[in-house]
N, C-alpha and C positions, 0 to 999 in steps of 0.2 A: 577522741582527740583531747589532749590536755589543754589547759588554759594557756594562752600565749602571753608572753611578756608585753607585747604591744597592746593587747586588750586591757591588761592590768594597768598599763601606763595611761591609756585613754580614760579608764574608769577613775583613776586618781585625779585626773584633770576635771572630770565631771563632778566628782564628789568632794572637791576641795573644801566645801563648806562644813563637812562632817567633823565635829571636834574629835581629835585624837585618831583620825583616819589611819588605818593600816590594813594590810592584807597579810594572810599567812597561808602559804601553800600547804595543801593536805589532800591526800588521796587523788592526785591528778588534777585537782581543782584548787580553789582558794576560798578561805573564809574571809569575809569583809567585816571589819570591826570599827567601832567607835570606842576608843580606849580598849577595855577588855570585854566589851559587849558585842557579840556577833549578831549582826542584823541582816546579813546577806551572804550568799555564796555564789561562786562562779564556777561553772563547769562547761567545757566545750565552748568557751567564749560566749556564754549566755549568763545573764544576771538573774538571780532568784532572790526575792525579798522575803524577809520573815513575815509570816501572817499568823493570825490567831482567830478565835471566834468573833472578835470585834471587827476584823478586817477581811476575813476570807470571802465574804459575799461580794465585796468590791472587785476582787480578783475574778471570782466566778462569773459575775455579770459581764466581764470583759473577755471571758473565755481563756483566761490565763491559767495554765495547767500547774498543778503542784509538782515539785521535784520528787521523783521516786528513786529511792536508793535500791540498787540491785546488787546483791552479794554474789560471791563466786559461784554459788549453787543456783543462781537464777531466781532466788526468792526476792520479792519486792516489798518495800516498806515505804509508804508515802511519808514525807517529812513536812514540817510546818514552814516550808518555803515555797513561794509561788513565782512563776515566771514574771519578770518585770515588764510593764508595758514598754513598747519600743520608744515612746517619747521620753522615757527616763534618760535614755542615752543621747537624746537630741535636744531637749528643751530644759534649760536650767530650772524653770518654775515647776515643771512636772517632776524633775529629779528631787527638788526640795519637798514637794508634796508627798510623793510616794515613799521616799526614804524616811521622811518624818513618820509616816505610818508604820514602816518597818521598825524604826527605832522604838516607837511606842509599844509595838507588839513584843519586841525583845525585852523591853523594860518590864512589861507586865509579866512575862514568863519568868524573868529573874526574881520578881517579887514573890 
């Protein structure tokens, strides 16, 4: 199921604090950006946050699965995005905390 416009609208309300917030639809989902820095993705109305070696353990401790890309031939490739905790979509403080981690991971990757 592709990402719904309603989910993207709700996400924009939640992440209003992100500087230069925007989304860009791609491959049935959407990339989530701060200016030109992609820090999250949305697929099937689920949010995945950028993770790296410095933050992956926090996701793993919570049982938050990585996003796995599946191509047309069924090959799988895990990506550096992890399922966001549910509270990110419900609690502004949790959203700031977890999105801050994702933005930092995206910045480290860019560097």
